[in-house]
C-alpha positions in Angstrom: 122.5 48.0 66.4 123.3 50.4 69.3 126.5 50.0 71.2 126.7 51.0 74.9 130.5 50.3 75.4 131.0 53.9 76.3 128.5 53.7 79.1 130.0 50.4 80.3 133.5 52.0 80.4 132.1 54.7 82.7 131.1 52.1 85.3 133.2 51.8 88.5 136.5 50.0 87.8 135.4 47.0 89.9 132.3 46.5 87.8 134.2 47.0 84.5 136.9 44.5 85.5 134.3 41.9 86.4 132.5 42.4 83.1 135.8 42.1 81.1 136.8 39.0 83.1 133.4 37.4 82.4 133.8 38.1 78.7 137.3 36.6 78.6 136.3 33.4 80.4 133.3 33.0 78.1 135.7 33.3 75.2 137.7 30.4 76.7 134.6 28.3 77.0 133.3 29.4 73.5 130.1 30.7 75.1 128.2 33.8 74.0 127.8 35.9 77.2 125.5 38.8 78.1 124.6 41.2 80.9 120.8 41.2 81.0 117.7 42.7 82.6 117.7 45.4 85.2 121.4 46.2 84.9 120.9 46.9 81.2 117.9 49.1 81.8 119.7 51.0 84.5 122.8 51.5 82.4 120.6 53.2 79.8 118.8 55.3 82.4 122.1 56.3 84.1 121.1 54.6 87.4 123.7 53.0 89.6 123.3 49.3 89.8 125.8 46.8 91.1 123.6 43.7 90.9 124.7 42.1 87.6 122.6 39.4 85.9 124.7 37.4 83.5 123.4 34.9 80.9 125.7 32.5 79.1 124.6 30.3 76.1 126.2 27.3 77.7 126.6 25.6 81.1 126.2 28.4 83.6 127.2 26.3 86.6 130.6 25.2 85.2 131.1 28.7 83.9 130.5 30.1 87.4 132.9 27.6 89.0 135.7 28.8 86.8 134.8 32.5 87.3 134.8 32.0 91.1 138.2 30.3 90.9 139.7 33.2 89.0 138.1 35.8 91.3 139.1 33.7 94.3 135.7 34.0 95.9 133.0 31.6 97.0 129.9 30.8 95.0 126.4 29.2 95.4 124.8 27.0 92.8 121.0 26.8 92.3 120.9 23.7 90.1 117.1 23.5 89.6 117.2 26.9 87.8 120.6 26.4 86.3 121.9 29.5 88.0 124.6 30.5 90.4 125.5 33.5 92.6 128.8 35.2 93.4 129.4 38.1 95.8 132.5 40.1 95.0 133.8 42.0 98.1 135.5 45.4 97.8 134.8 49.1 98.0 132.0 48.5 95.5 130.2 45.3 96.5 129.1 43.4 93.4 126.5 40.7 93.3 126.7 38.4 90.2 123.8 36.1 89.3 125.0 33.8 86.5 122.4 31.8 84.5 122.3 29.4 81.7 120.2 30.8 78.8 116.9 29.0 79.3 113.3 28.6 78.4 110.6 28.3 81.1 107.3 26.3 81.0 104.6 26.9 83.6 102.6 23.8 84.2 100.0 25.7 86.2 99.3 29.3 87.0 101.4 30.9 89.7 103.6 27.7 90.0 107.4 27.7 89.7 108.5 27.0 86.1 110.1 24.0 84.5 113.5 25.0 83.0 115.3 23.9 79.9 118.2 25.1 77.9 117.6 27.9 75.3 119.1 30.8 73.4 119.5 34.4 74.5 116.3 35.2 72.7 114.5 32.5 74.6 115.9 33.8 77.8 114.8 37.4 77.1 111.4 36.3 75.9 110.5 34.7 79.3 111.0 38.1 81.2 108.4 40.3 82.6 108.5 43.6 80.6 110.2 44.7 77.4 112.3 47.3 79.3 113.8 44.3 81.2 114.2 42.1 78.2 117.3 43.7 76.7 120.8 42.3 76.8 124.4 43.7 76.5 126.9 41.5 74.7 130.0 41.5 76.9 132.2 39.2 74.9 135.6 40.5 73.8 134.6 41.0 70.2 131.2 42.7 70.7 131.6 44.4 74.1 128.6 46.7 74.7 126.5 45.7 71.8 122.8 46.1 72.7 120.6 43.0 72.0 117.0 44.2 71.8 114.5 41.8 70.1 111.4 43.3 71.6 111.9 47.1 71.3 112.7 47.5 75.0 114.8 50.5 74.1 111.9 52.3 72.5 109.6 51.5 75.4 112.3 52.8 77.8 112.5 56.0 75.8 108.7 56.4 75.9 108.5 55.4 79.6 106.1 52.5 78.9 105.8 49.2 80.7 104.8 46.7 78.1 104.1 43.1 79.0 106.0 40.3 77.1 103.0 38.0 76.5 99.3 37.6 77.3 99.7 35.1 80.1 102.5 36.9 81.9 100.5 37.8 85.0 98.9 34.4 85.1 102.2 32.5 84.9 103.8 34.7 87.5 101.4 37.0 89.4 104.2 38.6 91.4 104.9 40.6 88.1 101.9 42.7 89.1 103.7 44.0 92.2 106.9 44.4 90.1 104.9 46.4 87.5 103.6 48.8 90.2 107.1 49.1 91.7 108.8 50.0 88.3 105.9 52.3 87.3 106.2 54.4 90.5 110.0 54.3 90.7 110.7 55.5 87.2 107.5 57.4 86.5 106.6 54.9 83.8 103.1 54.2 82.5 101.6 50.7 82.4 100.3 50.5 78.8 96.5 49.9 78.6 96.7 46.2 77.4 99.1 45.3 80.2 96.9 47.1 82.8 93.8 45.2 81.6 95.7 41.9 82.0 96.7 43.0 85.5 93.1 43.7 86.5 91.9 40.4 85.0 94.6 38.5 86.9 93.7 40.3 90.2 90.0 39.7 89.6 90.8 35.9 89.4 92.7 36.2 92.7 96.0 35.2 91.2 98.1 36.9 93.8 96.5 34.9 96.5 97.6 31.7 94.8 101.3 32.7 94.9 103.6 31.1 97.5 103.7 33.6 100.4 107.5 33.6 100.6 107.6 35.1 97.1 105.0 37.6 97.9 107.0 38.6 101.0 110.1 39.2 98.9 108.2 41.4 96.5 106.5 43.3 99.3 109.8 44.0 101.0 111.2 45.3 97.7 108.3 47.7 97.4 108.7 48.9 101.0 112.5 49.5 100.4 111.7 51.9 97.5 112.6 55.5 98.0 108.9 56.4 97.9 106.9 53.3 98.8 103.7 55.1 99.7 103.0 55.8 96.0 103.3 52.1 95.2 101.1 51.2 98.1 98.4 53.6 97.0 98.5 52.1 93.5 98.1 48.6 94.9 95.2 49.8 97.0 93.5 51.3 94.0 94.0 48.2 91.8 92.8 45.5 94.3 93.8 46.2 97.8 95.9 44.0 100.1 93.8 40.9 100.3 96.9 38.9 99.1 98.4 39.7 102.5 95.2 39.1 104.6 91.6 38.8 103.5 90.5 41.5 106.0 93.4 43.9 105.6 91.9 47.3 104.7 94.2 50.4 104.4 92.2 53.5 105.0 93.2 57.2 104.5 94.2 57.4 108.2 96.7 54.7 107.6 98.0 56.3 104.4 98.5 59.6 106.3 100.5 57.7 108.9 102.6 55.9 106.2 103.4 59.3 104.6 104.7 60.6 108.0 107.0 57.6 108.3 109.3 59.0 105.7 109.5 62.4 107.5 110.1 60.5 110.8 112.9 58.4 109.4 114.6 61.5 107.8 114.4 63.3 111.2 115.9 60.3 113.0 118.7 59.9 110.4 119.6 63.6 110.5 119.6 63.9 114.2 120.3 60.6 116.0 121.5 57.8 113.7 125.2 58.5 114.5 124.4 58.1 118.3 122.9 54.7 118.1 124.4 51.3 117.4 121.2 49.7 116.1 120.2 50.3 112.5 116.6 51.3 112.0 115.0 49.3 109.1 112.9 51.9 107.2 111.0 49.2 105.3 110.0 47.6 108.6 108.5 50.9 109.8 106.2 50.9 106.8 105.3 47.2 107.3 104.3 47.8 110.9 102.0 50.7 110.0 100.6 48.8 106.9 99.6 45.9 109.2 98.4 47.9 112.2 94.7 47.3 111.7 95.1 43.5 112.1 94.6 42.0 115.5 97.5 40.3 117.3 96.3 36.8 116.4 95.9 37.8 112.8 99.3 39.4 112.8 101.0 36.4 114.2 99.3 34.0 111.8 100.0 36.3 108.8 103.6 37.1 109.6 104.5 33.4 110.2 102.8 32.3 107.0 104.9 34.8 105.1 108.0 33.5 106.9 109.2 36.9 108.0 112.3 36.9 110.1 111.7 36.1 113.8 113.1 39.5 114.9 110.9 41.4 112.5 107.8 39.5 113.6 108.6 40.4 117.3 108.9 44.1 116.4 105.6 44.1 114.5 103.8 42.3 117.4 105.5 44.5 120.0 104.2 47.7 118.4 100.6 46.3 118.4 100.8 45.0 122.0 102.9 47.5 123.8 102.0 51.0 122.4 99.0 51.7 124.5 100.6 50.3 127.6 103.8 52.3 127.1 102.1 55.6 126.3 100.0 55.2 129.5 103.1 54.7 131.6 104.8 57.7 130.0 101.9 59.9 131.0 103.1 59.7 134.7 105.8 61.9 136.2 108.8 59.7 136.1 112.6 60.4 136.2 114.9 59.8 133.3 115.8 56.3 134.6 112.1 55.4 134.6 111.8 56.5 130.9 114.9 54.5 130.1 113.5 51.4 131.9 110.2 51.6 129.8 111.7 52.3 126.4 115.1 50.6 126.4 113.7 47.0 126.0 111.9 48.1 122.8 113.3 48.1 119.3 114.1 51.5 117.8 111.5 50.9 115.1 108.8 50.5 117.8 110.0 53.5 119.8 110.0 55.7 116.7 106.5 54.7 115.7 105.3 55.3 119.3 106.7 58.8 118.9 104.7 59.1 115.7 101.5 57.9 117.4 101.8 59.9 120.6 99.6 63.0 120.7 100.6 64.4 124.1 103.5 66.9 123.8 105.0 65.7 127.1 105.0 62.1 126.0 106.7 63.1 122.7 109.3 65.0 124.7 110.1 62.0 126.9 110.5 59.7 123.8 112.7 62.3 122.1 114.8 62.7 125.3 115.3 58.9 125.3 116.5 59.0 121.7 118.6 62.1 122.2 120.3 61.2 125.4 119.1 58.4 127.6 119.5 55.5 125.2 123.2 56.2 124.6 124.1 56.8 128.2 126.8 54.5 129.7 128.5 54.4 133.0 132.3 54.7 133.1 133.1 51.9 135.6 133.5 48.4 134.2 133.4 44.9 135.7 137.1 44.6 136.2 137.2 47.9 138.2 134.4 46.6 140.4 136.5 43.5 141.1 139.4 45.6 142.1 137.1 47.2 144.7 136.6 43.7 146.2 133.2 43.0 144.7 132.5 39.5 143.5 130.8 38.8 140.2 127.2 37.6 140.8 123.6 38.8 140.9 124.6 41.9 143.0 127.2 42.8 140.3 124.5 43.4 137.7 122.2 45.2 140.2 125.1 47.6 141.1 125.8 48.4 137.5 122.1 49.0 136.9 121.8 51.3 140.0 124.8 53.3 138.7 123.2 53.7 135.3 119.9 54.9 136.8 121.8 57.4 139.0 123.7 58.8 136.0 120.5 59.1 134.0 118.9 61.0 136.9 121.8 63.4 137.0 123.4 62.3 140.2 126.9 62.4 138.7 128.6 62.9 135.3 132.4 62.2 135.6 134.1 58.9 136.4 135.4 60.3 139.6 131.9 61.3 140.7 130.7 57.9 139.7 133.2 56.2 141.9 132.3 58.4 144.9 128.6 57.7 144.4 129.4 54.0 144.2 131.3 54.0 147.5 129.0 56.4 149.4 125.6 55.7 148.1 125.6 52.1 147.1 128.4 50.1 148.8 128.1 51.9 152.2 124.3 51.1 152.2 125.0 47.4 151.4 127.7 47.2 154.1 125.3 48.8 156.7 122.6 46.2 156.1 
């Protein structure tokens, strides 16, 4: 049996220490303990992965309680599935999901399973694909020993995605999306029998029967892939996106726009990301474009049914509702302060996609100027300094600060001294003369 101890020993010190500690505690409990699933696959492939799935042949909840005590960190129990989660802070942030070795029984297609205790073989048998059904023994005596009942190592070598059993995509149709994601990420091939099962499951509308929250999570994982467009094309070819909305149709125009999202994000990251406080969520850029053909009412209903985060919903709706209106305003001759007033209330995701959609060169330049300079502009004077000048906090306070910012954007001054002069001569003197 292959031993991967050498590969484990090359992991970051924090990861190796965690694995050794887990093995030691398992020894105290008398539990066999294993690292399983994606972590094992990625170790073999040489891919960095700090999300560790741990399986113990014993009480995973009690085991995690003791592990968290020795690590001096908090933990969360998920008693229905006999699992628990620990986040280990540090230079390398590690997520540990600890589970009791278990069997799963699906009472109906696409439903959540009933869980009962099992062996490591039972636990691996319930997984999606053979390449994810391997385990590494991390006990003291067998540290690094590969446990591979289903030839996952061979399929990994051959770059084949092989399903574990005939009802896999009926029991859990989200595995279809996972199959596409792994196929495209690693350059694997879904073997013919598994592909036939996928098509049969899709023809029966199994994805539409899955709880939408689970579909949302799988969709976000696809959109967070380094090259999500490849996965989206594969999904479109297999069935389309009816599992999101019955009328959602992704045409070649949309795919061309999706492809440009990656170029847009790289351009922003290379040129502007250090200038802005707000992080741009790349996956959300893809989602906004993916759903662009839906109407506003359809968008609202769909996004809420999938329980996307409120802020994400607002950004998707904003792009749909505001793009034409904003581009129309930007066609006019307006100063920098006017451009700032139009674009500043919008999220960066929406602004970037408006840049992508704009065809007029002058409109593109105005949006680029906003990203390059206007959005990061700040005035020097602060509230305390205005108080020292005898100004009282109130509605006028905010208006004065806004007027100063507009003036700076329009090039009326640049230094703090010039700003103070402008405040006294152009703002305060006018107020006093009224």
